[in-house]
C-alpha positions in Angstrom: 77.6 113.2 85.6 80.4 113.5 83.1 79.4 117.1 82.3 79.4 117.9 86.0 82.9 116.5 86.5 84.3 118.4 83.6 82.6 121.6 84.8 84.1 121.2 88.3 87.6 120.5 86.9 87.4 123.6 84.8 86.3 125.6 87.9 89.2 124.2 89.9 91.8 125.5 87.4 91.5 129.2 88.3 91.2 128.2 92.0 94.5 126.3 91.8 96.0 129.3 89.9 94.9 131.6 92.7 96.3 129.3 95.4 99.8 129.3 93.7 99.7 133.1 93.6 98.8 133.4 97.3 101.5 130.9 98.3 104.1 132.6 96.2 103.2 136.0 97.6 103.4 134.8 101.2 106.8 133.3 100.5 108.0 136.7 99.2 106.7 138.4 102.3 108.7 136.2 104.7 111.9 137.7 106.0 115.2 136.4 104.6 116.0 134.6 101.4 117.7 131.3 100.4 121.1 133.0 100.2 120.9 134.1 103.9 119.8 130.5 104.8 122.6 128.9 102.7 125.5 131.0 103.9 126.4 130.5 107.5 126.9 133.8 109.3 130.1 132.7 111.1 131.8 132.3 107.7 131.1 135.8 106.6 130.5 136.8 103.0 130.9 139.9 100.8 128.1 141.8 99.2 129.5 140.8 95.8 129.3 137.1 96.7 125.7 137.4 97.9 124.7 139.3 94.8 126.3 136.7 92.6 124.5 133.9 94.3 121.2 135.7 94.1 121.8 136.2 90.3 122.6 132.5 89.9 119.4 131.5 91.7 117.4 134.1 89.7 116.5 136.0 92.9 117.6 139.3 91.3 114.5 139.3 89.1 111.2 140.9 90.1 108.7 138.7 91.9 106.2 138.6 89.0 108.9 137.5 86.6 110.0 134.7 88.9 106.4 133.6 89.4 105.8 133.5 85.6 109.0 131.6 85.1 108.0 129.0 87.7 104.5 128.8 86.3 105.8 128.2 82.8 108.1 125.4 84.0 105.3 123.9 86.1 103.0 123.7 83.1 105.6 121.7 81.3 105.8 119.3 84.3 109.1 120.6 85.6 109.0 122.0 89.2 112.6 123.0 89.0 115.5 122.2 91.4 115.9 122.6 95.1 118.0 125.5 96.2 119.6 123.6 99.0 121.2 120.5 97.4 120.2 121.0 93.8 118.1 117.8 93.6 115.1 117.8 91.2 111.9 118.9 93.0 109.9 116.3 91.0 111.9 113.3 92.3 112.1 114.5 95.8 108.5 115.4 95.9 107.4 112.1 94.6 109.4 110.3 97.3 108.0 112.3 100.2 104.5 112.2 98.7 104.4 108.4 98.7 105.5 108.4 102.4 102.9 111.0 103.4 100.1 109.4 101.4 100.7 106.0 103.1 100.6 107.7 106.5 97.6 109.9 105.9 95.5 107.3 104.1 96.2 104.7 106.8 95.2 107.2 109.5 92.0 108.1 107.6 91.1 104.5 107.0 91.5 103.8 110.8 89.3 106.8 111.5 86.6 105.5 109.2 86.8 101.9 110.3 86.8 102.7 114.0 85.0 106.1 114.3 82.0 105.4 112.1 81.0 102.0 113.7 81.5 103.5 117.2 79.4 106.5 116.2 76.6 104.1 115.1 76.9 102.1 118.4 76.9 105.3 120.5 73.7 106.5 118.7 71.9 103.2 119.2 72.9 103.1 122.9 72.0 106.8 123.6 72.5 107.9 127.2 73.9 104.6 128.2 77.2 104.1 130.1 78.8 103.1 126.8 77.5 106.3 125.1 79.0 108.4 127.9 82.3 106.6 127.7 82.6 107.0 123.9 81.5 110.6 124.1 84.3 111.3 126.7 86.9 109.6 124.5 85.6 111.6 121.5 86.0 114.9 123.4 89.4 113.9 124.5 90.4 113.2 120.9 89.0 116.4 119.6 90.6 118.6 122.3 94.0 117.0 122.4 96.6 118.7 120.2 98.5 116.6 117.7 101.9 117.3 119.2 100.7 116.3 122.7 99.3 113.0 121.4 102.4 112.4 119.4 104.8 113.0 122.3 102.6 111.1 124.7 102.3 108.1 122.4 106.1 108.2 121.7 106.8 108.3 125.4 104.4 105.6 126.5 104.3 103.2 123.6 107.8 103.8 122.3 109.9 104.2 125.4 108.1 103.1 128.6 106.3 100.2 126.9 108.4 99.6 123.8 105.8 98.2 121.5 106.6 100.3 118.5 109.8 102.0 117.1 110.2 105.6 118.1 111.0 107.0 114.7 111.8 106.5 111.0 110.0 104.6 108.3 112.2 101.5 108.3 114.9 100.0 110.5 118.4 101.1 109.8 121.1 98.7 108.7 118.6 96.1 107.5 116.9 95.2 104.3 113.4 96.5 103.6 110.5 94.2 104.7 106.8 94.9 104.8 106.4 93.8 108.4 109.1 96.2 109.5 107.5 99.0 107.5 104.1 98.3 109.0 105.7 98.2 112.5 107.1 101.7 112.0 103.8 102.9 110.4 101.5 101.7 113.2 102.2 104.3 115.9 102.2 107.5 113.9 99.1 106.3 112.0 97.3 105.5 115.3 98.2 108.9 116.7 97.2 110.8 113.6 94.0 108.8 113.2 92.9 109.2 116.8 91.6 112.7 116.3 89.7 111.6 113.2 88.2 108.7 115.1 86.7 111.2 117.5 85.5 113.6 114.8 83.8 110.9 112.7 82.4 109.3 115.8 80.7 112.5 116.9 79.3 113.3 113.4 78.1 109.8 112.9 76.3 109.7 116.2 74.7 113.1 115.6 73.6 112.2 112.1 72.3 108.7 113.1 70.3 110.2 116.0 68.6 112.6 113.6 67.8 109.9 111.0 66.5 107.1 113.3 63.7 109.3 114.5 62.4 109.9 111.0 59.1 108.5 109.9 60.5 106.2 107.2 62.6 104.4 109.7 59.5 103.8 111.9 57.7 102.6 108.8 60.5 100.2 107.9 60.3 98.7 111.4 56.4 98.5 111.1 56.8 96.5 107.9 58.6 93.8 109.9 62.2 94.4 108.7 64.9 93.2 110.9 66.8 95.7 113.0 70.0 95.2 111.0 68.2 95.9 107.7 66.6 99.0 109.2 69.8 100.5 110.6 72.2 99.7 107.7 69.8 99.6 104.8 67.8 102.7 105.6 69.1 104.8 108.5 72.9 104.6 108.0 72.8 105.2 104.3 70.9 108.5 104.7 73.1 109.5 107.7 76.2 109.2 105.5 75.9 112.6 103.8 77.4 114.8 106.6 79.9 112.0 107.3 81.1 112.1 103.7 81.5 115.9 103.9 83.7 115.5 107.0 85.8 112.9 105.3 86.2 115.1 102.3 87.2 118.0 104.4 89.6 115.9 106.6 92.4 116.0 104.0 93.6 119.7 104.6 93.3 119.2 108.4 95.2 115.9 108.1 98.0 117.6 106.2 98.5 120.0 109.1 98.4 117.2 111.6 100.8 115.2 109.5 103.4 118.0 109.6 103.5 117.7 113.4 103.2 113.9 113.5 105.9 113.4 110.9 108.2 115.8 112.8 107.7 114.0 116.1 108.2 110.5 114.6 110.9 111.6 112.0 108.6 110.2 109.2 110.2 111.3 105.9 107.1 112.7 104.3 105.8 116.1 103.0 105.3 117.5 106.4 108.9 117.1 107.6 110.1 118.1 104.2 108.0 121.3 104.3 109.5 122.3 107.7 113.0 121.8 106.3 112.2 123.8 103.2 110.7 126.7 105.2 113.8 126.8 107.4 116.1 126.7 104.4 114.0 129.2 102.3 113.8 126.5 99.6 111.2 128.3 97.5 110.9 125.7 94.7 110.2 122.9 97.2 107.7 125.0 99.1 105.8 125.8 95.9 105.9 122.1 94.8 104.5 120.8 98.1 101.8 123.6 98.2 100.8 122.7 94.6 100.5 119.0 95.4 98.5 119.6 98.6 96.2 122.0 96.8 95.5 119.5 94.0 94.9 116.7 96.5 92.4 118.9 98.4 90.5 119.9 95.3 90.2 116.4 94.1 89.1 115.1 97.5 86.3 117.7 97.5 85.2 116.6 94.0 85.3 112.9 95.1 83.2 113.7 98.2 80.6 115.5 96.0 80.4 112.5 93.6 80.1 110.1 96.6 76.9 111.9 97.6 75.1 110.3 94.7 76.1 106.8 95.7 75.0 107.4 99.3 71.7 109.1 98.4 70.1 108.2 95.0 68.0 111.3 95.2 71.1 113.4 94.5 71.9 113.8 90.8 74.6 115.8 89.2 74.1 117.3 85.8 
């Protein structure tokens, strides 16, 4: 197991290196630059002023030189400074990373705690009215865009039925409290987790239907085991493999959904920060966010692979 983990980590190093090159290349291909975003057109500016600002920001250097300079600083743990504002990228990124992590992990936890049990229940009640109802809800969750769910939840549960705050992470003009934070977290986490409830429900139902028809499940019942032991001790454990894969692959999709959800609910996380950075051509911040997301996705895939062995003892990593 240890050798497998080390091998996977070594493989991920060139993958991560390639991701940074692609992101940096795409950034260079976008129209405009930080100077154009920083200087307002109505104020006007001379060519000399723009050239001087580009030189101060290092934008006068060729793209490969700028990438190698960024890579060298990153390997030392320094992601540089934001072009707009001049704050350290490390400190800003850590602040928004904590906010996004809380939101995404809460949404994923809601998806697992609600979607998986409902998927099991739907499989055990196949073709019943409950199964059709849960299937309809799952299709609704899969088909509904994140921005539509966010705006709908904001309008209904934030304005018409004011059960939750309509934005922000804490109430303004008041001291921080855990209850207030959870109150602000509830609605965006529910909206972001609704789609994953539907996905996990469908995959769990499909996997359980395939497993409960296997011969070993029939044998377990023939031995006199209780239905609970048959379902959770035999069937569910073997049905977990595709579900674990979906959970491991949910992180990159959740990052995309979080960008929209954070923007709708003004949640101060990586998603809203990425939008601001793209609008302001803040290259160091864009690279920093992309690096963190890439590392998180690679680690999530590794964790999913290792979880296979816990779900199915027949799987061994060498």
